[in-house]
N, C-alpha and C positions, 0 to 999 in steps of 0.2 A: 729179270727185266722189269723196269718200272712201269707204272701205269700212266697213260696219256691223260693230261689235263684236258677237260672239255670246256669250251667257252662258246659264246654266241655274240653277235647275231649271225655271222657268216664265217664259213671256213672252207678251205680247199686243200686237198692233199698235194704235197710237193715232196716227192722222194721219201715218204714216210714221216715227214715233218708237217705239222699243220700250220697253215698260214692264216692268221686271224686278223680281221679288221677290227681295230679297237673301237669301243663304244664312243660315239661323239667325236671321233678323230679319224683322220685318213691314214694315220700311221699303221704299219703292219708289224705284228709281233710273230715270232716263230715259236711254236709250242712243241716241246720235246717230251720225253717220257714222264717226268714228274716235276717239271719246272718250266718256266718260260725264259726265253732269251730276250733281253731288252733289245728292241729294234734300233736303238741309238748307239749302244756300246757293247751289245752282245753279252752283258753280264747275266749269269744264271740267277734267277729269282725262284726260290723254292716254293712248293705248294703251301708250306706252313706260313710263309710270309704273305702269300697271296690271300689265304683264308683269313689271316689276321687283319687284312685291310679291306675285307669284303663286308658290305652291310647285309642285313637279313634277307634282301631280295636277290643277292648274288651279284650286285654291282661292285666292281672293284675300281677304286680311284686312288692312285698312289704315285709316289715318286720313286724312280729307280734309285736304289741305295748307293749306286756308284756314280752315275752321271746326273742324277736329280731331274731327269726329264720326266714329264707327265705321262702316265700310262693309265688308260681307262678301258675296261672291257667287262663283259658279263660272264658268269660261270654257268655251266649247265651239266647235266648228266651226273655221273658219280661224284664229281668234285662238288657240285651243288648239294648233293645229298650229304656229303661230309660237312658242309657248311651248316645245313639245317640241323644236323645232329649236334654240332657244336653249340648252336643257339638253344637247342632243346636241353642240353646239359646245364645251361645257365638258368633255366626256368625253375623256380622253387617247386620241387616235387612234380615236375612235369606239367605245371599249370599252363594253360594257353595264354597267349598274348592278350593283355587287357587294353593297352594303349600304345602309342608311339611318340617318340620325339623325332621331329623332322629337323635335321641339322641343316642350317642355312650356310651355303658355301661362302667363304671369305678368303682372305689372303693366307690363312693358316690351315684351312681344311676344305675338303670337297663336300658336296651335299651328300647326306646319308640318311637312312631310316633306321632308328634304333628302337627295338621292342622294349616294352615295360610289362612286368608281370605283377600278379597280385602279391602283396607283401612289400618288403623294403627293397627299393632299387637305388643303389648308390651310383652317382654319376661323377665322372672325373676323367682326366686325360689318361690315355693308354701309355704305359711305360714299358711293356713287354717283359717285365722282370717279376711277374707275380704280384697281384694286387687284390685288395678286397673289393675293388670296384666291380659291380655287376653289369654296369652299362658304360663301357669304355668309349671314349671319343678319340678318334685318331686325328690329332691336331697338333700343330707346332705352336699354338697360342701359349705364350709364356705366362699369361694371366689366368689360365685355366688350371685349377688345382687338381691334384691327383685324387683327392676325395673332396669334391667341391660342394656337392649337395646331395640330398636324397629325396626321392619321391616315393611315398607309401600309398599303395592302392588297396583300399579296404574291400572286403567281399562284396559290398553293394556298389562298387565302382568308384566311390569317392576317392579323389587323389589329393594328397597333401604334400606340399614341398617345404623343405627346411634346409637352410644353409648349414654347412658343416664347418663353421668357423674358418671359412676360406679367406684368403688375403684380399680378394677383390669383390667379394659379396655376391649375393644372388638377387636378381631383379626379375620381377614379373610385371609386365606391362609398364616398365619404366620405374617401378616403385621397388626400393630395396627392402629386403626382409632379413633381419638380423638372426643370428643362430638360435636365439631363444624365442623366436616367433614362427608361426605356422601360417601357410596360405593355401587355401583350397584352390585347386586348379580347375579351370573350365576349358573345354575343348576349344582350341584356337588361341589360347594364351601364348604370348611370346615370352620366353625365358632367356635372360641374358646372364652368362657366366663369363666374366672377364670380357674378352672381345668376341666371344662365341655366342651366337643366338640360335635358339631352338624353338620350334612350335610344338606345343603339347596338343595331341589330338587323340580322341578315344578311338578304339578299334572300329566301332560302329560307324563313326563319322568318316574315318579313313576309307573303309570298304565301300561306303556309299559314293564317295567321290573318285575311288579307284577300283572299279569293278573288275 
């Protein structure tokens, strides 16, 4: 027997199937053993797909792979623990998060919070087929490269960004930085990769504004 996915913020039992109110929407999704059923077309969406579309806080914002309708909800319980374990595996030698990239929602992607760790963090689009990217961005932005740029965080917390010879370039505060140049990031800097914008914020600053 499969395990039931657990989500939030509210749920009610209905004949052994969970009824879940999706985050920021009034749509209802039906949660079964180890998948959800899209409330629009009843397609089964696996836990693996759900975890692949969740940010580090457990927020899921995705499109149904069959009907392309928007689905948004939060994970909790054992499913959230699996998500945290997945992010922990990405951390070099289990290092704690040092900073975040806040993905700004646009026509290609939902808002998300992406963790950065000490050492080299490679940023690019998620392709689901195995990649060297350590900080994947779930986006349909065609101008976002699979290995677009990297952010290196030194032991003292200094963060340096470098373009990885992308097709559309890496911009910080509206200024383009070529592959052979480096730019030190400050908390609050806006990074633009193709049509995708992110805000770099240190962990300390993020936790002060999001207690």
